[in-house]
KOLMARVEX-466799 format. One record per residue: x, y, z of N, C-alpha, C, O in turn. Coordinates in steps of 0.001 Angstrom, whole numbers, plus 500000, padded with zeros to 6 digits. Example, Ala and Ser with C-alpha at 12.3 -4.5 7.8 and 13.67 -1.06 7.14 Angstrom:
// KOLMARVEX-466799
+--------+--------+--------+--------+--------+--------+--------+--------+--------+--------+--------+--------+
|     nX |     nY |     nZ |    caX |    caY |    caZ |     cX |     cY |     cZ |     oX |     oY |     oZ |
+--------+--------+--------+--------+--------+--------+--------+--------+--------+--------+--------+--------+
| 513190 | 494310 | 507800 | 512300 | 495500 | 507800 | 513200 | 496700 | 507800 | 514236 | 496681 | 508465 |
| 512850 | 497750 | 507080 | 513670 | 498940 | 507140 | 512900 | 500030 | 507870 | 513409 | 501138 | 508039 |
+--------+--------+--------+--------+--------+--------+--------+--------+--------+--------+--------+--------+
//
This chain:
// KOLMARVEX-466799
+--------+--------+--------+--------+--------+--------+--------+--------+--------+--------+--------+--------+
|     nX |     nY |     nZ |    caX |    caY |    caZ |     cX |     cY |     cZ |     oX |     oY |     oZ |
+--------+--------+--------+--------+--------+--------+--------+--------+--------+--------+--------+--------+
| 788417 | 633322 | 777099 | 789366 | 632010 | 779318 | 787319 | 630589 | 779558 | 786917 | 629536 | 779064 |
| 786887 | 631461 | 780427 | 785814 | 630551 | 780619 | 784569 | 631692 | 780752 | 784912 | 632872 | 780829 |
| 782845 | 631290 | 780784 | 782363 | 632078 | 781389 | 781436 | 631179 | 782437 | 781650 | 629985 | 782642 |
| 780723 | 631690 | 782858 | 780405 | 631738 | 784635 | 779765 | 629579 | 784402 | 780248 | 628538 | 784848 |
| 778601 | 629852 | 783554 | 778484 | 628486 | 783177 | 779283 | 627353 | 783525 | 779096 | 626238 | 784010 |
| 780441 | 628178 | 783016 | 781877 | 626443 | 782398 | 782476 | 626367 | 784363 | 782792 | 625410 | 785070 |
| 782398 | 627824 | 784629 | 782903 | 627795 | 786018 | 783079 | 627326 | 786480 | 784028 | 626543 | 786510 |
| 781774 | 627609 | 787559 | 780156 | 626316 | 788206 | 780868 | 625108 | 787657 | 781522 | 624493 | 788499 |
| 780887 | 624584 | 786297 | 781061 | 623969 | 785594 | 781748 | 622707 | 786606 | 781504 | 621784 | 787384 |
| 782675 | 623401 | 785984 | 783969 | 622765 | 786127 | 784791 | 622550 | 787865 | 785596 | 621671 | 788173 |
| 784121 | 623928 | 788961 | 784269 | 623497 | 790382 | 782882 | 621567 | 790760 | 783031 | 620538 | 791419 |
| 781782 | 622117 | 789882 | 781466 | 621308 | 790682 | 782254 | 619069 | 790122 | 782130 | 617904 | 790499 |
| 782998 | 619939 | 789028 | 783419 | 618863 | 788458 | 784894 | 618296 | 789683 | 785044 | 617123 | 790024 |
| 785463 | 619026 | 789972 | 786499 | 618937 | 790747 | 786051 | 618454 | 791922 | 786736 | 617559 | 792417 |
| 784929 | 618858 | 792598 | 784061 | 618356 | 793765 | 784197 | 616852 | 793985 | 784918 | 616105 | 794646 |
| 783150 | 616743 | 793107 | 782580 | 615708 | 793545 | 784286 | 614503 | 793415 | 784585 | 613507 | 794074 |
| 784898 | 615089 | 792484 | 786642 | 613971 | 792069 | 787270 | 613964 | 793619 | 787591 | 613016 | 794336 |
| 787315 | 615400 | 793844 | 787110 | 615568 | 795143 | 786276 | 614340 | 796104 | 786377 | 613186 | 796520 |
| 785908 | 614844 | 796101 | 784845 | 613656 | 797327 | 784748 | 611999 | 796603 | 783984 | 611263 | 797227 |
| 785355 | 611431 | 795513 | 785567 | 610671 | 795038 | 786915 | 610104 | 795567 | 787016 | 608896 | 795780 |
| 788188 | 611148 | 795832 | 789313 | 610215 | 795676 | 789339 | 609585 | 797279 | 789606 | 608503 | 797802 |
| 788888 | 610966 | 797732 | 789014 | 610472 | 799790 | 788175 | 610078 | 800301 | 788161 | 610285 | 801514 |
| 786828 | 609173 | 799601 | 785534 | 608410 | 799448 | 786738 | 606760 | 799835 | 787210 | 606047 | 800721 |
| 786647 | 607027 | 798241 | 787918 | 605670 | 797902 | 789126 | 605467 | 799182 | 788944 | 604342 | 799647 |
| 790093 | 606049 | 799784 | 791121 | 606406 | 800425 | 790597 | 605953 | 801587 | 791482 | 605678 | 802397 |
| 788569 | 605614 | 802307 | 788637 | 605643 | 803546 | 788058 | 603939 | 803469 | 788197 | 603061 | 804321 |
| 787306 | 603859 | 801989 | 786624 | 602562 | 801869 | 788543 | 601404 | 801782 | 788739 | 600225 | 802076 |
| 788919 | 601815 | 801582 | 790627 | 601780 | 801513 | 790882 | 600775 | 802600 | 790886 | 599566 | 802830 |
| 791069 | 601824 | 803081 | 791039 | 602032 | 804991 | 790884 | 601292 | 805604 | 791639 | 600445 | 806083 |
| 788705 | 601701 | 805809 | 788087 | 600727 | 806454 | 788412 | 598868 | 805955 | 789095 | 598019 | 806528 |
| 787658 | 598793 | 804784 | 788435 | 596812 | 804460 | 789157 | 596321 | 804696 | 789022 | 595174 | 805122 |
| 790528 | 596996 | 804532 | 792188 | 596928 | 805030 | 791821 | 596331 | 806922 | 792301 | 595345 | 807482 |
| 791315 | 596856 | 807213 | 791153 | 597679 | 808815 | 789877 | 596106 | 809476 | 790132 | 595560 | 810549 |
| 788695 | 595676 | 808654 | 788029 | 594680 | 808926 | 788775 | 593622 | 808642 | 789058 | 592817 | 809529 |
| 789178 | 593479 | 807433 | 789638 | 592262 | 807172 | 790933 | 591586 | 807604 | 791166 | 590386 | 807457 |
| 792169 | 592937 | 808431 | 792927 | 592329 | 809371 | 792237 | 592343 | 810637 | 793037 | 591933 | 811478 |
| 790908 | 592677 | 811274 | 790690 | 592371 | 812028 | 789978 | 590816 | 812174 | 789974 | 590156 | 813213 |
| 789344 | 590380 | 810793 | 788703 | 588679 | 810858 | 789708 | 588092 | 811317 | 789854 | 587361 | 812297 |
| 791153 | 588869 | 809682 | 791747 | 586824 | 810062 | 792818 | 586578 | 811086 | 793368 | 585507 | 811340 |
| 793078 | 588115 | 811795 | 793130 | 588308 | 813875 | 791953 | 586737 | 814430 | 792099 | 585515 | 814473 |
| 791294 | 587322 | 814624 | 789822 | 586893 | 814979 | 789895 | 584834 | 814572 | 789819 | 584027 | 815498 |
| 790005 | 584503 | 813487 | 789625 | 583386 | 812616 | 791496 | 582321 | 812893 | 792016 | 581209 | 812987 |
| 791629 | 583167 | 812894 | 793687 | 582377 | 813932 | 793637 | 582066 | 815296 | 794118 | 581084 | 815862 |
| 792698 | 583460 | 815995 | 792175 | 583267 | 818016 | 791385 | 582142 | 817935 | 791571 | 581141 | 818628 |
| 790571 | 582256 | 817174 | 789343 | 581000 | 817333 | 790246 | 579870 | 816788 | 791077 | 580345 | 817561 |
| 791039 | 578590 | 816067 | 792025 | 578352 | 815356 | 793014 | 578333 | 816409 | 793995 | 577758 | 815938 |
| 793223 | 578651 | 817510 | 794565 | 578782 | 818491 | 793220 | 578173 | 819575 | 793490 | 577129 | 820169 |
| 792457 | 578509 | 819716 | 791713 | 577880 | 821213 | 791169 | 576719 | 820430 | 792285 | 576370 | 820044 |
| 790525 | 576004 | 819984 | 790457 | 574658 | 819317 | 791608 | 573887 | 820253 | 791725 | 573420 | 821387 |
| 792545 | 574102 | 818764 | 793571 | 573451 | 818791 | 794152 | 573726 | 820583 | 794850 | 572784 | 820959 |
| 794044 | 574338 | 821175 | 794850 | 573887 | 822724 | 793601 | 573348 | 822978 | 793871 | 572181 | 823262 |
| 791762 | 573544 | 823089 | 791005 | 572944 | 823609 | 790793 | 570978 | 823439 | 790099 | 570231 | 824128 |
| 791930 | 570565 | 821953 | 791084 | 569190 | 821537 | 792025 | 568471 | 822664 | 791900 | 567269 | 822898 |
+--------+--------+--------+--------+--------+--------+--------+--------+--------+--------+--------+--------+
//
């Protein structure tokens, strides 16, 4: 079975893996939100330019 040091190493590995997973999920969601907003603003600016011209 595991010794205490191996058990702590395994827990540390699981903690880092879990933090990395949730950070990746957060960043993917944030980047999609950011790009979507930027694209919508770009479309709005082009529409306003076409209406003015």
